[in-house]
C-alpha positions as CSV (number, residue, x, y, z in Angstrom):
1,M,-14.9,11.4,15.8
2,K,-15.3,15.0,14.6
3,H,-12.1,15.0,12.6
4,I,-13.1,11.9,10.7
5,L,-16.5,13.2,9.7
6,K,-14.8,16.3,8.2
7,I,-12.7,14.4,5.8
8,A,-15.6,12.2,4.7
9,L,-17.0,15.3,3.0
10,L,-13.8,16.6,1.4
11,P,-14.4,17.0,-2.4
12,V,-10.9,15.7,-3.1
13,S,-11.4,15.2,-6.9
14,L,-12.9,18.6,-7.3
15,S,-9.7,20.2,-6.0
16,M,-7.6,18.6,-8.7
17,T,-7.6,21.1,-11.6
18,L,-4.8,20.1,-14.0
19,A,-2.9,22.9,-15.7
20,L,-1.3,20.7,-18.3
21,S,-1.1,21.6,-22.0
22,A,-3.8,20.0,-24.1
23,K,-1.1,18.8,-26.6
24,E,-0.8,15.1,-27.0
25,Y,2.4,13.2,-27.9
26,R,1.5,9.9,-29.5
27,V,4.7,7.9,-29.0
28,T,4.5,5.9,-32.2
29,D,4.8,9.3,-34.1
30,Y,8.3,9.6,-32.5
31,N,9.9,6.3,-33.6
32,V,8.9,4.4,-30.5
33,S,8.4,0.7,-31.4
34,T,5.7,-1.7,-30.3
35,D,8.1,-4.6,-30.7
36,S,7.8,-6.1,-27.2
37,T,11.3,-7.7,-27.5
38,Q,13.1,-4.4,-28.0
39,I,13.8,-2.0,-25.1
40,Q,12.4,1.4,-25.7
41,T,13.5,3.3,-22.6
42,A,15.6,6.0,-24.4
43,Q,13.0,6.5,-27.1
44,L,10.2,7.0,-24.6
45,Q,12.2,9.3,-22.4
46,R,13.0,11.5,-25.4
47,V,9.3,12.0,-26.0
48,I,8.8,12.9,-22.4
49,D,11.7,15.4,-22.5
50,L,10.4,16.9,-25.7
51,A,6.9,17.4,-24.2
52,E,8.5,19.2,-21.2
53,A,10.6,21.4,-23.5
54,E,7.6,22.4,-25.5
55,G,5.5,23.4,-22.5
56,G,4.0,20.2,-21.4
57,G,1.5,17.6,-22.7
58,T,0.2,14.1,-22.5
59,I,2.4,11.2,-23.5
60,V,0.0,8.8,-25.3
61,L,0.7,5.1,-25.7
62,P,-1.6,3.7,-28.4
63,K,-2.4,0.0,-28.8
64,G,0.7,-2.2,-28.5
65,T,3.4,-3.3,-26.1
66,Y,6.2,-1.0,-25.1
67,L,9.2,-2.6,-23.2
68,S,11.0,-0.1,-21.0
69,G,13.2,0.5,-18.0
70,A,12.7,3.4,-15.6
71,L,10.9,6.4,-17.1
72,F,11.0,9.9,-15.5
73,F,8.0,12.2,-16.1
74,K,8.8,15.9,-16.0
75,P,6.8,19.0,-15.0
76,G,3.8,19.6,-17.2
77,T,3.6,16.0,-18.5
78,S,1.2,13.2,-17.9
79,L,0.6,9.6,-19.2
80,E,-2.3,8.1,-21.1
81,I,-2.3,4.4,-21.8
82,Q,-5.0,3.6,-24.4
83,D,-7.1,0.5,-24.7
84,G,-4.9,-2.4,-25.8
85,A,-1.7,-0.6,-24.8
86,V,0.8,-2.1,-22.4
87,L,3.8,-0.4,-20.8
88,K,5.9,-3.5,-19.9
89,G,8.8,-3.3,-17.4
90,S,12.2,-4.7,-18.3
91,D,13.2,-7.6,-16.1
92,N,16.8,-6.5,-16.1
93,I,17.6,-4.5,-13.0
94,A,20.3,-2.6,-14.9
95,D,17.5,-0.7,-16.6
96,Y,16.6,0.8,-13.3
97,P,19.8,2.7,-12.2
98,L,20.5,3.4,-8.5
99,M,19.5,6.9,-7.4
100,P,18.2,8.8,-4.4
101,S,14.9,7.2,-3.5
102,R,12.7,6.0,-0.6
103,M,12.0,2.5,0.6
104,E,10.7,0.9,3.8
105,G,10.5,4.2,5.7
106,R,14.0,5.3,4.9
107,S,15.4,7.7,2.3
108,I,18.2,5.7,0.6
109,Y,19.8,5.0,-2.7
110,Y,17.6,2.5,-4.5
111,H,16.3,1.5,-7.9
112,P,13.6,3.6,-9.4
113,A,10.2,2.4,-10.5
114,L,9.1,1.8,-14.0
115,V,7.0,5.0,-13.9
116,N,8.5,7.9,-11.9
117,A,7.6,11.5,-11.2
118,Y,9.6,13.7,-8.9
119,H,7.8,17.0,-8.0
120,V,5.5,17.0,-10.9
121,D,2.3,18.7,-9.7
122,G,-0.8,17.9,-11.6
123,F,0.6,14.5,-12.7
124,E,-1.9,12.1,-14.2
125,I,-1.9,8.5,-15.3
126,K,-5.0,7.3,-17.0
127,G,-6.1,4.1,-18.7
128,P,-7.8,2.0,-19.8
129,G,-4.5,0.3,-20.7
130,T,-2.0,-1.6,-18.6
131,I,1.3,-1.0,-16.8
132,N,2.8,-4.5,-16.4
133,G,5.8,-4.8,-14.1
134,N,6.8,-8.2,-15.6
135,G,8.0,-9.2,-12.2
136,Y,8.3,-13.0,-12.5
137,K,12.1,-13.1,-12.7
138,F,12.5,-10.9,-9.7
139,W,10.0,-12.9,-7.7
140,V,11.9,-16.1,-8.4
141,Q,15.2,-14.5,-7.5
142,F,13.7,-13.2,-4.2
143,W,12.4,-16.6,-3.1
144,D,15.6,-18.4,-4.1
145,H,17.5,-15.9,-2.1
146,V,15.3,-16.4,1.0
147,A,15.7,-20.1,0.7
148,K,19.5,-19.8,0.6
149,A,19.5,-17.4,3.6
150,R,17.5,-19.9,5.6
151,E,19.8,-22.7,4.6
152,D,22.7,-20.6,5.9
153,N,20.7,-19.8,9.1
154,R,21.1,-16.0,8.6
155,A,18.7,-13.1,8.8
156,W,17.6,-11.5,5.5
157,T,15.8,-8.3,4.4
158,N,13.4,-7.4,1.6
159,L,16.1,-5.1,0.0
160,E,18.7,-7.8,-0.6
161,V,17.3,-8.8,-4.0
162,K,17.1,-5.6,-6.0
163,R,13.6,-5.1,-7.4
164,P,11.9,-2.1,-9.1
165,R,8.5,-0.8,-8.1
166,L,5.8,-0.1,-10.7
167,V,4.9,3.5,-9.9
168,F,6.8,5.9,-7.6
169,L,5.7,9.5,-7.2
170,W,7.7,11.8,-4.9
171,G,6.5,15.2,-3.8
172,C,3.7,15.5,-6.4
173,D,0.5,17.4,-5.6
174,N,-2.9,17.2,-7.3
175,V,-2.3,13.7,-8.7
176,K,-4.8,11.5,-10.5
177,I,-4.4,7.8,-11.3
178,T,-7.6,6.6,-13.0
179,G,-8.9,3.7,-15.0
180,V,-5.6,2.0,-15.4
181,K,-4.5,-1.6,-14.8
182,L,-1.4,-1.9,-12.6
183,I,-0.2,-5.5,-12.5
184,N,2.7,-7.8,-11.8
185,S,5.0,-5.4,-9.9
186,A,8.3,-6.8,-8.8
187,F,8.0,-4.9,-5.5
188,W,5.5,-2.3,-4.2
189,T,3.0,-1.5,-6.9
190,T,2.0,2.1,-6.3
191,H,4.2,4.1,-3.9
192,L,3.4,7.8,-3.2
193,Y,5.9,9.7,-1.1
194,L,5.1,13.2,0.4
195,C,2.2,13.6,-2.1
196,N,-0.9,15.7,-1.4
197,D,-4.4,15.9,-2.9
198,V,-4.5,12.5,-4.7
199,L,-7.3,10.6,-6.4
200,I,-6.9,7.0,-7.3
201,E,-10.1,5.8,-9.0
202,N,-11.4,2.9,-10.9
203,C,-8.1,1.1,-11.1
204,E,-7.3,-2.6,-11.1
205,V,-4.2,-3.4,-9.0
206,Y,-3.0,-7.0,-9.1
207,A,-0.1,-9.3,-8.4
208,P,-0.3,-13.1,-8.1
209,A,-0.1,-15.5,-5.3
210,E,0.7,-18.4,-7.6
211,P,2.5,-20.1,-9.3
212,V,5.2,-17.8,-7.9
213,R,4.1,-15.3,-5.2
214,A,4.8,-11.6,-5.8
215,P,6.5,-10.7,-2.5
216,S,5.8,-7.3,-0.9
217,S,3.8,-6.2,-3.9
218,D,1.6,-3.8,-1.9
219,A,-1.2,-2.3,-4.0
220,I,-1.1,1.3,-2.7
221,D,1.5,2.7,-0.3
222,L,0.9,6.2,1.1
223,D,4.2,7.4,2.5
224,G,3.8,10.7,4.4
225,C,0.8,11.7,2.2
226,R,-2.2,13.9,2.9
227,R,-5.7,14.2,1.4
228,V,-5.9,11.0,-0.6
229,T,-9.0,9.3,-2.0
230,V,-9.0,5.7,-3.2
231,R,-12.3,5.0,-4.9
232,G,-13.9,2.2,-6.9
233,C,-10.7,0.1,-7.2
234,Y,-10.1,-3.6,-7.2
235,L,-7.0,-4.3,-5.1
236,N,-5.5,-7.8,-5.1
237,C,-1.7,-8.0,-4.5
238,D,0.3,-10.4,-2.5
239,D,0.7,-8.1,0.6
240,D,-1.1,-5.0,1.8
241,G,-4.1,-3.4,0.1
242,V,-4.0,0.3,1.1
243,C,-1.0,0.8,3.4
244,M,-0.1,3.9,5.5
245,K,3.6,4.5,5.8
246,G,5.8,7.5,6.7
247,G,8.9,6.4,8.5
248,K,10.3,3.9,11.1
249,G,12.9,3.9,13.9
250,V,13.4,5.6,17.2
251,F,13.9,9.0,15.5
252,A,11.2,8.6,12.8
253,H,8.9,11.2,14.4
254,K,11.7,13.8,14.5
255,S,13.2,13.3,11.0
256,V,12.4,15.9,8.3
257,E,12.4,13.2,5.6
258,N,9.4,11.5,7.2
259,G,5.8,12.6,7.2
260,M,2.4,12.0,8.8
261,V,-0.3,10.2,6.8
262,E,-3.5,12.3,7.1
263,D,-7.0,12.5,5.7
264,I,-7.3,9.3,3.8
265,L,-10.6,8.1,2.3
266,V,-11.0,4.6,0.9
267,E,-14.5,3.8,-0.5
268,N,-16.4,1.5,-2.8
269,C,-13.4,-0.8,-3.3
270,T,-13.1,-4.5,-3.5
271,F,-10.2,-6.3,-1.8
272,G,-9.2,-9.6,-3.3
273,P,-7.9,-12.9,-1.9
274,N,-4.1,-12.4,-2.3
275,L,-3.9,-9.7,0.3
276,H,-2.2,-9.8,3.8
277,G,-4.1,-6.8,5.1
278,T,-7.0,-4.8,3.7
279,I,-6.2,-1.5,5.2
280,T,-2.9,-1.4,7.1
281,L,-1.0,1.1,9.2
282,G,2.7,0.2,9.3
283,S,5.1,-1.4,9.4
284,E,6.8,2.0,8.6
285,C,4.3,4.5,10.0
286,F,4.9,6.8,13.0
287,H,1.7,8.9,12.8
288,A,-1.5,8.2,10.9
289,K,-4.6,10.4,11.4
290,N,-8.1,10.7,10.0
291,I,-8.4,7.4,8.1
292,I,-11.7,6.2,6.7
293,L,-12.6,3.0,4.9
294,R,-16.3,2.6,4.0
295,N,-18.7,0.9,1.7
296,C,-16.2,-1.8,0.6
297,T,-16.4,-5.5,-0.2
298,L,-13.9,-8.1,1.1
299,E,-13.0,-11.3,-0.8
300,N,-9.9,-12.3,1.3
301,E,-8.6,-14.2,4.3
302,C,-6.6,-11.4,6.0
303,S,-7.5,-8.7,8.5
304,L,-9.9,-5.8,7.6
305,L,-7.9,-3.4,9.8
306,R,-4.3,-4.1,10.5
307,L,-2.2,-2.1,12.9
308,K,1.4,-3.0,13.0
309,M,2.9,-1.9,16.3
310,R,6.7,-1.5,16.1
311,P,8.5,-1.7,19.4
312,D,11.3,0.4,18.0
313,T,9.1,3.4,16.8
314,Y,7.0,6.0,18.6
315,Q,3.6,5.6,16.9
316,I,0.2,7.3,17.0
317,Y,-2.7,5.9,15.1
318,E,-5.8,8.1,15.6
319,N,-9.2,8.9,14.2
320,I,-9.9,5.7,12.3
321,M,-13.3,4.8,10.9
322,V,-14.2,1.5,9.3
323,E,-17.8,1.1,8.4
324,N,-20.3,-0.5,6.0
325,V,-18.2,-3.5,5.0
326,K,-19.5,-6.8,3.7
327,G,-18.0,-10.1,2.4
328,K,-15.4,-12.5,3.6
329,C,-12.2,-12.0,5.5
330,G,-9.9,-13.6,8.1
331,T,-10.4,-11.2,11.0
332,L,-11.8,-7.7,11.5
333,I,-8.9,-6.4,13.5
334,E,-5.2,-7.3,13.9
335,M,-3.3,-5.0,16.3
336,L,-0.2,-6.9,17.1
337,P,3.6,-6.3,17.6
338,W,5.6,-6.0,14.4
339,K,9.3,-6.9,15.1
340,Q,10.6,-7.4,11.6
341,F,14.0,-5.7,11.2
342,F,13.8,-4.4,14.8
343,T,16.5,-2.1,16.0
344,L,16.8,0.6,18.7
345,E,19.8,2.1,16.7
346,G,22.1,1.9,19.7
347,T,19.9,4.0,22.0
348,N,18.2,3.3,25.3
349,E,14.9,4.5,24.0
350,H,11.7,2.6,24.8
351,P,9.1,3.6,22.2
352,V,5.4,3.1,22.8
353,G,2.4,3.2,20.5
354,V,-0.9,5.0,21.0
355,V,-4.1,3.9,19.2
356,K,-7.0,6.2,19.8
357,N,-10.4,7.1,18.5
358,V,-11.1,4.0,16.4
359,T,-14.6,2.9,15.4
360,M,-15.5,-0.2,13.5
361,R,-19.2,-0.4,12.7
362,N,-21.9,-1.8,10.5
363,I,-19.9,-4.8,9.3
364,D,-21.5,-7.9,7.9
365,V,-18.8,-10.5,7.1
366,S,-18.0,-14.2,7.5
367,C,-14.5,-14.7,9.0
368,D,-12.3,-16.9,11.1
369,N,-12.8,-14.7,14.3
370,L,-13.0,-11.1,15.3
371,G,-9.2,-10.9,15.7
372,A,-6.8,-9.5,18.2
373,I,-6.2,-6.1,19.9
374,A,-2.9,-6.9,21.7
375,G,0.0,-4.6,21.0
376,N,3.4,-4.3,22.7
377,K,3.4,-4.4,26.5
378,D,3.2,-0.6,27.0
379,D,1.2,0.4,24.0
380,K,-2.0,2.3,24.9
381,V,-5.5,2.1,23.5
382,E,-8.0,4.8,24.0
383,N,-11.6,5.1,22.8
384,F,-11.7,2.0,20.6
385,R,-15.3,1.0,19.7
386,M,-16.8,-1.9,17.8
387,E,-20.5,-1.6,17.2
388,N,-23.3,-3.1,15.2
389,L,-21.3,-6.1,14.1
390,K,-23.1,-9.3,12.9
391,I,-20.4,-11.8,12.3
392,K,-20.4,-15.4,11.1
393,A,-17.1,-16.9,12.3
394,K,-15.3,-20.2,12.7
395,S,-14.5,-19.2,16.3
396,D,-16.2,-16.9,18.8
397,I,-12.9,-16.1,20.6
398,F,-11.8,-12.5,20.5
399,H,-8.2,-11.7,21.8
400,C,-8.3,-8.3,23.5
401,N,-5.8,-7.1,26.1
402,Y,-7.4,-3.7,26.7
403,P,-10.5,-3.6,29.0
404,T,-11.3,-0.1,27.6
405,V,-12.3,-1.5,24.2
406,K,-16.0,-1.2,23.9
407,L,-18.2,-3.7,22.1
408,V,-21.8,-2.5,21.5
409,D,-24.3,-4.7,19.7
410,V,-21.6,-7.2,18.6
411,E,-22.7,-10.7,17.8
412,V,-20.5,-13.6,16.7
413,N,-22.7,-16.5,15.5
414,G,-25.6,-15.0,17.2
415,H,-24.1,-14.3,20.6
416,A,-21.5,-12.2,22.4
417,P,-17.8,-13.1,21.6
418,V,-15.7,-14.8,24.2
419,I,-13.0,-12.3,25.2
420,V,-9.5,-13.7,26.2
421,T,-6.1,-12.0,26.6
422,A,-3.1,-12.8,24.4
423,D,0.4,-13.5,25.8
424,D,3.5,-13.1,23.7
425,E,3.3,-16.6,22.3
426,D,-0.3,-16.1,21.3
427,K,0.6,-12.8,19.6
428,D,3.1,-14.5,17.4
429,K,0.6,-17.2,16.5
430,L,-2.0,-14.6,15.6
431,N,0.2,-12.5,13.3
432,Y,-0.9,-13.1,9.7
433,D,2.6,-12.9,8.2
434,L,4.3,-15.2,10.8
435,R,1.6,-17.8,10.1
436,D,1.9,-17.3,6.4
437,L,5.7,-17.8,6.4
438,D,5.2,-21.2,8.0
439,K,3.3,-22.4,4.9
440,A,5.0,-24.5,2.3
441,N,4.0,-21.9,-0.3
442,E,6.0,-19.0,1.2
443,K,5.2,-15.3,1.0
């Protein structure tokens, strides 16, 4: 685990020296209204453009509610949302015009987020105010669409109902997102694509599970990113917590538009009850390396470590450390096939996944069971260790299809777990999302 120990010591935040102008642009000084019923996209964008033209500066939102569609921050600009200020997203998709973007591991035309920055090095979002995606209308549309697709007995995808994300940063280095509330996103909440040297600290990231669930509202998606620290955050969205992405499909590992996720540190965070995975690799990830989660608290019913194994994508998940975790969860590990939107793209390829150099240790939780390590038929597992685990569980059964997985000082309810293998039917039953979709209150 040499590589992992290196990144644990990286002073990520110290490397982020912002070169922005000290000038502040208080938006209410530029005819931007706090009337929450009046769209202010054009007025806000003019302030951002002015700041860029004058050499850069911080766009400041004082107390009040600002209703807006997609905003695009420019080189040299950043965003400060003061106490009592809310940047509220429009619920009209027309306010998020189609453009080149990135979704679900593919570079496509899609709707932008509420807050966007393309190639803005040194970009910063800071609180303590709120960015509110106002996603309710989109959530209702999504579930109505899913219900109709099922009535018609046809397949459906997440992209059929057009929904904006909350924050999308593309190709930005030396990024800081600190002290801000990011809530009610219509789709993924915080999506970083090909960004390096990122600090996300002391943020609250939330989307509801009721009365209408916020589908695919992932808290933090790291898509081909390197050297990211997530620290001191409360993450509670109705899907993944911190999720590694980077590309999917039989050619994902060869495509220049995709990227490895590398050197990720998640520490001192709390993961809430709406999540489907605490830290997740996939479902659009072909290579993730040097991933640490430590000193975190769980308040959920999902898996602590979730590895989604796509049978249509060559995958390597390596050098993963999960340690010093307490609280309540569903399972410690879920490594299972992920077949959603499966396609071999007309090829005869037979992709396999490799999971290696994984350690889970010093974990004290109550849970349903230890979980499952049972990927696709030809997936490989090397050097997977679970050690010093004292677990209180509803069941002592541990599904594990790989005899090389080592359990050292692992106790479930005071004794060694009962290890059984999982067949294909078992794997489907153990998958969190497949179980969840069977519930009356759908995802």
